[in-house]
C-alpha positions in Angstrom: 81.2 72.0 -70.7 78.1 73.6 -72.3 74.8 71.9 -72.7 71.9 72.7 -75.0 69.0 74.9 -74.0 66.5 72.0 -73.8 68.8 70.2 -71.3 69.2 73.3 -69.3 65.5 73.6 -68.9 65.0 70.0 -67.9 64.2 69.4 -64.2 67.3 68.3 -62.2 66.9 65.0 -60.5 69.2 62.7 -58.5 69.7 60.6 -61.7 70.6 63.6 -63.7 73.4 64.5 -61.3 74.9 61.1 -61.9 74.6 61.7 -65.7 76.4 65.1 -65.2 79.3 63.4 -63.4 79.5 60.8 -66.1 79.9 63.3 -68.9 82.2 65.6 -66.9 79.7 68.5 -66.4 80.4 70.3 -63.2 77.4 70.6 -60.7 76.5 74.0 -59.3 75.0 74.2 -55.8 74.0 77.0 -53.5 72.1 77.3 -50.2 68.7 78.9 -50.1 66.3 79.6 -47.3 63.4 81.7 -48.7 61.0 82.0 -51.6 62.4 85.1 -53.2 66.1 84.0 -53.2 65.2 80.5 -54.3 63.3 81.9 -57.3 66.3 84.1 -58.4 68.8 81.2 -58.0 66.6 78.8 -59.8 65.9 81.1 -62.7 69.6 81.8 -63.0 70.1 78.1 -63.7 71.5 76.6 -60.4 71.5 72.8 -60.4 71.0 72.1 -56.7 69.5 74.2 -53.9 70.5 73.2 -50.4 68.1 74.2 -47.6 71.1 74.2 -45.3 71.1 74.1 -41.5 73.4 77.1 -42.0 70.1 79.0 -41.8 70.8 78.8 -38.1 73.7 81.1 -38.7 72.7 83.4 -41.5 68.9 83.6 -40.9 68.6 83.2 -37.1 71.9 84.6 -36.0 73.1 81.6 -34.0 76.9 80.9 -33.6 76.6 77.3 -34.7 74.1 75.2 -36.7 73.1 73.2 -33.7 70.1 75.2 -32.4 67.9 75.1 -35.5 64.9 72.7 -35.2 63.2 70.3 -37.6 60.2 72.6 -37.6 62.3 75.5 -38.6 64.0 73.5 -41.4 60.6 72.5 -42.8 59.5 76.1 -42.8 62.5 77.2 -44.8 62.2 74.2 -47.1 58.6 74.9 -47.9 59.5 78.5 -48.8 62.3 77.4 -51.1 60.2 74.7 -52.8 57.6 77.3 -53.7 60.2 79.4 -55.6 61.9 76.5 -57.4 61.0 74.9 -60.7 64.2 73.3 -62.2 66.8 72.8 -59.4 66.9 69.7 -57.2 66.0 70.8 -53.6 67.9 69.0 -50.8 67.2 69.7 -47.1 69.6 69.2 -44.2 68.4 67.0 -41.4 69.2 69.2 -38.4 71.3 68.2 -35.4 69.4 65.9 -33.0 66.9 64.6 -35.6 68.7 61.5 -36.7 71.8 60.7 -34.7 71.6 57.6 -32.5 68.0 56.7 -33.3 67.2 55.4 -36.8 63.4 55.4 -36.2 63.5 59.0 -35.2 65.8 59.7 -38.3 63.2 58.1 -40.6 60.3 60.1 -38.9 62.3 63.3 -39.4 63.0 62.6 -43.0 59.4 61.7 -43.7 58.2 64.9 -42.2 60.6 66.9 -44.4 59.5 65.1 -47.5 55.7 65.2 -46.8 55.4 68.7 -45.3 57.9 70.6 -47.6 57.7 68.6 -50.8 61.5 68.6 -51.0 63.3 66.0 -53.1 66.1 64.7 -50.8 67.7 65.1 -47.4 71.4 65.5 -46.4 73.0 63.9 -43.4 76.4 64.5 -41.8 78.5 61.4 -41.0 79.7 58.0 -42.2 79.6 54.6 -40.6 78.4 55.9 -37.3 75.0 56.9 -38.8 74.8 54.0 -41.3 71.6 52.5 -39.7 69.8 55.8 -39.9 70.8 56.4 -43.6 69.8 52.8 -44.5 66.4 53.1 -42.9 65.7 56.4 -44.7 66.8 55.0 -48.0 64.6 51.9 -47.5 61.6 54.3 -47.3 62.5 55.6 -50.8 63.9 58.9 -49.6 67.1 60.0 -51.5 70.1 60.8 -49.2 73.1 63.1 -49.8 76.0 62.3 -47.6 78.4 64.8 -45.9 81.9 64.1 -44.8 85.0 66.0 -43.7 84.3 69.1 -41.6 80.8 68.3 -40.3 79.5 71.5 -38.5 77.0 69.6 -36.4 79.9 67.9 -34.7 81.8 71.2 -34.0 81.8 70.6 -30.2 83.6 67.3 -30.8 86.1 68.8 -33.2 86.5 72.0 -31.2 87.7 73.8 -34.3 86.6 74.6 -37.9 90.1 73.8 -39.2 90.7 71.5 -42.3 89.9 67.9 -41.6 91.5 64.6 -42.7 95.1 65.9 -43.0 96.3 63.0 -40.9 96.6 59.6 -42.6 94.2 57.8 -40.2 91.4 60.3 -40.6 91.9 60.4 -44.4 91.7 56.6 -44.5 88.4 56.7 -42.6 87.0 59.4 -44.8 87.7 57.3 -47.9 86.1 54.2 -46.3 83.1 56.2 -45.3 82.7 57.7 -48.8 82.7 54.2 -50.3 80.3 53.0 -47.7 77.9 55.9 -48.4 78.0 55.0 -52.1 77.5 51.3 -51.3 74.4 51.7 -49.2 72.8 54.0 -51.7 73.5 57.7 -51.2 73.0 59.6 -54.5 75.7 62.2 -53.9 78.3 63.3 -51.3 79.4 66.7 -49.9 83.1 67.0 -48.9 83.8 70.0 -46.7 87.2 71.6 -45.9 89.5 68.7 -46.7 92.8 68.6 -48.7 92.2 69.0 -52.4 94.2 65.9 -53.3 92.2 63.7 -51.0 88.9 65.1 -52.3 90.0 64.5 -55.9 90.9 60.9 -55.0 87.5 60.3 -53.5 85.7 61.8 -56.6 87.7 59.4 -58.8 87.1 56.3 -56.7 83.3 56.5 -56.3 80.7 56.7 -59.0 78.3 59.1 -57.2 78.7 62.9 -57.6 81.1 64.6 -55.1 80.3 68.2 -54.3 83.0 70.2 -52.6 83.2 73.2 -50.3 86.8 74.0 -49.5 87.8 70.7 -51.2 89.5 72.0 -54.3 88.6 71.8 -58.0 89.0 68.0 -58.6 85.5 67.1 -57.4 82.3 67.0 -59.5 80.7 70.3 -58.3 80.9 73.1 -55.8 78.6 74.5 -53.1 78.7 77.8 -51.2 76.4 79.5 -48.7 74.5 82.1 -50.7 74.9 84.9 -48.1 78.7 84.3 -48.2 79.2 84.3 -52.0 76.9 87.4 -52.4 78.8 89.4 -49.8 75.8 89.8 -47.5 77.7 88.1 -44.7 81.0 89.9 -44.4 82.2 88.4 -41.1 83.2 85.1 -42.7 86.3 84.9 -45.0 87.7 81.4 -45.3 90.2 80.7 -48.1 87.7 78.7 -50.1 85.2 81.5 -50.4 85.0 83.6 -53.5 82.7 86.7 -53.2 80.8 87.3 -56.4 79.1 90.5 -55.2 79.2 93.0 -52.3 75.5 93.1 -51.5 76.1 94.3 -47.9 77.5 97.6 -49.3 74.9 97.9 -52.0 72.1 97.3 -49.5 73.6 99.7 -47.0 73.9 102.5 -49.5 70.3 102.0 -50.8 68.9 102.1 -47.2 70.9 105.3 -46.4 69.6 106.9 -49.6 66.1 105.9 -48.7 66.5 107.3 -45.1 67.9 110.6 -46.6 65.0 111.0 -49.1 62.4 110.3 -46.4 64.0 112.8 -44.0 64.3 115.5 -46.6 60.9 115.0 -48.0 62.2 113.9 -51.4 60.2 110.7 -51.1 57.5 110.3 -52.1 57.2 112.8 -55.0 53.8 113.8 -56.5 54.4 111.2 -59.2 54.8 108.5 -56.5 51.6 109.6 -54.8 47.9 108.8 -55.6 
């Protein structure tokens, strides 16, 4: 569904995402971790930028998202905010900064909001982190939920396989989604769950549902920027569509640069002072 130019230029807010769901306009969301990339994505018209804890993988080279710290997340968030004008910027609360201690959760969220100037935080989990979410919401900080495959719990799951295939887990996911809406989350990410279940959740709750590996029946989609641009070639799940092959483009450019330096073709007299 197309919107007019004025609407496209308008700052995206949590309220605007709800409006987009109500009128059937799909929400576009990508991860970003630095100023230059955020500026490109924002100017291209992305609706939401997620400063994801996936920075642990694609920026720091860790196997899981668990090692990244709150300080590192704030650093990435600050960089993204400086490159963003229109998109809503959401920041992942990293592993260990909110689970099991609602006071610590609030302190972590406040640090992100005050130090990075981001506009919302994202948290993985349902009823088990209810107290932490409620405390953060009471401070006026918008929270995006995240259910299904929750990478911060990878050691509990032991696998990155599709979640909520079984009836019991699917039932809990639906209950958690309704709980997150009820306590005040402004949106919800559903990761790697059956498309039919994700569609049902999107229909049964009024807040926007963003999918990643959750089919097309939800209110929007999110991908990791490095995956969809083909920078990271070692990750090829079914849900990933690559829109570019930047790894090859970058490799070829660097090889050409090396060749020109070695041969003396760079710099030319025109490229010298």
